[in-house]
N, C-alpha and C positions, 0 to 999 in steps of 0.2 A: 468384617464389619470395618477394620482398617484400612483394608484396601479401597472399599466404597467411599469412607470418609476422604482420604485422600483425592480420589478420582473426581468426585462430585463436588466436592466443598473446598478443598485447600488447592488443588491443583488449578482450577478455574478461576481461583481468586475470590470466591465467595464467602469466605470466612468473615470478612468484615460485614459484609450484608446480613449473615445470619447473627453475628453478634448485635447488630444495630437493630435488628428486628426483635431478636430476645428482650435486649435493653428497654426499647419501647412498649413492647407489650407489659414488662414486667414493671416500668415505672408507672405506667397508666393505671395497673392494678393496684399497686401500693399506694398510689396517690387516691384514689377512689376510696380504698380502704381507710386511709386515713381522714380523709375529709369527711367520710361518714361517721366517723368516730367522733371528730369535732363536732359535728352537726348534733351528734347525739348526746354529747358533752360526757363521752367515756374516754378513758385512757390518758396518757399524759401528754398527749398533743394539744396544741392552740395555733390559732392564726399568728402568722408573724406579723408584727408591727415595728414601725419605725417612726417614732415623733409622732404617733397617733395615726400614721399612715398605714393601712393595710396593703402589705406587700403580696401580691398574688404568685402563685407559683409559677404562672407564664414569664416572670422576671428572671429568675435564675434559669429556666427553661431555654429563653432566647440566648443568654450568654452561653451556655453548655452548647446550644445548637451552632453559634458562631465557631466557638473554639474547636468543636468536632469537626463541623464542616471545612473550615481551612485547615485544619490539621490534616483531614483525610486527603484535601486535595495535595498537599505538600508531601506526603507520606507514600510509603511503597505498599500496595494493599496485600503484599505477602508477607511484610514485617511485622513487628509487635507494635511499630508506631502507628500503622493502620488500624489495628484491632483496637488499642486504647482510644482512637480518635473516633472508631464506629461506635464503641460503648457509651462514649461522650454523646455524640451526635444523637444516638438512639433514646438516651435518657432525656436529652435536652427538648427533642421532638416530641416525646410523650408527654413532658410537663408542658409543652406549648399548645399541643392538639386537646389536651384535657381542657382547657379553656379556650378552645377555639370560638365557641359562641359569645364568649366575653369580647374576643377582640371582633367578631362579626358585628356585633349590636352597639359596641362600646358601651355597654351596661354590664353589671353584676347579676347576670342572667343564671347564674351557675346552676341553682335548684328551682328553676323554672321550665316550663315547657319548651321555651327557647333554648334551654341549655341542653336539651336532648341531641342538639345538633353536634355537640362535642363528641358524645358517644358514637353518632353514626360515622363520623370523619374519622375518628380513631379504628373503627371497625373496618371500615373501607380502605384505609391506609395500610392496616396490616394486611389485610386480604391481597391487596394488589403486590405488596413487597413479598407476600408467601409465594405468590404466583411467578414474581421475578426469581425469587430464590429456586423455584422448582425447576425452572428453565425456560419459562416464557419471557420472550423479549418484547418490547413495544411493537405493536400493530403486528404480531404472530411471526414476526422474523426470528428464527431462532435455528442454530446448527444447520446452516446453509451448506449446502453440497458444493463442491468445486463447480459443478456446472450450472448452478444456480448463481454461485458468485459471479461467474462469466457472463450469463444471461442477467447483469444488472437492468435492462429494460424491464423485464419482467418482475423484479423485486420491486422496482420502483412504483410500477403500475399496482401491483398487490398493495403497498403500504397505502398508496394514494386514494385506491378504492376504500380499503378498510377505514382511512381515516374519515373519508367522506361519509360511509356508513353510520360511523360513529357520531358526526355531526348533524345527519339526519335525525337519527336516535334522540341526541340532544334537544333539538328544535322542537322534538314531539315530547318533551317533557320526561323522558326517561334517563335521568342523569347517571344512576348507577349502572345501567346497560350500556349507555354510552361509555363510560370510564372503564368497565370492565372488557367491553368490547374494543378498546383500543389496544388491549393486551391480550384477549384471547379470540382468536378467529372464529367467525361467525355468530359472535354473540352480538355483535352490533347489528348484522343482518336481521335477527329477530326483532330487535327493537325497532329497526327501519321500516321494516313490512309491516307492522301491526298499527292499529289505530293509535292515533295521538291521544295525549290524554286533554280533557277539556280546559280551556285556558293556556296550553302551551302556544308557542308562537306559529308552529304548524297547523294548530287547529283555528287560530284566528284567521291564518291566511287561506287556507284550503277549505274550511267545513263552514264558513260564513254563508254560503248559498247552498249548502248541502245538508237539510234538517235532517235527514236520515242517517247520515254519517255522524252529524252532531250527536244525534239521540243515541246512536250506537255506542260511541266513545263515551259518552255519559254513563250510560248503563255498564259499560265493559270496567270503567275507573271505579264505579261504586261498587261492582261486586269484588274487585279487586282489593279496595280499600277495607271492605267490610269482611274479607276473609282474613287478610294478613295485618291489619290495624292492630288487633286484639294482641296476637301473639309477638308482635314488634315492639310494641308498647311493655309486655310483659318482660321481655329479653331486656329493653332498654333500662328498665326498673331495675331488674336483677343485675345488669353490670354496673348502672351509675347511679343507681338510688332512685327514688320517686320523688318528683318535684313537689314543690310546696304547693298546697291547694290555693287556688286563685280567691282573692278576698271577694265577698259578696257585696255588690254596690246596691244599696237602698234607693229607691225612686227619690229624686229631688237632691240626692246628695253627690258630691263629687269627690 
């Protein structure tokens, strides 16, 4: 076990990345537990206020991210300083992305349906960092042989082709597939060859005069959303908590 740890984590310099990922996930989970306790009125925790102003935890998150990020750049990734900065960076990133939806909407949407974007971004970020930790490099370039390093043209062409496929998948409204496809080979190809989602830039550009393709895309998106919307919503509720119910507006009232 010690040999595996040194060969795959310590020697390649991946220990700071592992520490950052662990701090990121742990910070998000602890933060969600605390915020849910505050929301339920349980425990000794409460909102942080200064002069009547509610201080969101994205504020200390930004400070920790800046300190950890600049510290990591200035540190040796094999030394103690790099490890400490990685923990600071992961902790700050966890606090910041837990309130990603607030930054996106510039509004306190933490316990609303819009606030689910924070959970999605955190899960996606953790998955991508986990892939990098496991050995995947961006665009699938990883552990190149000496011959591949010499044939740089082929490598560059592969990177450019995979990036182009990821852009096609993104234009088809498949954001998650495009992001993962930039890291894992062939994933972007799947998103690029399948039908675009209705309303995506690709669908508006190429399905405008193709009613059959437009109908097939709508039907496929409906079936996909119907199959996965429930489980995805249940998972988001389990991780981040259920959003507040929307207020019912009576006719004639604003």
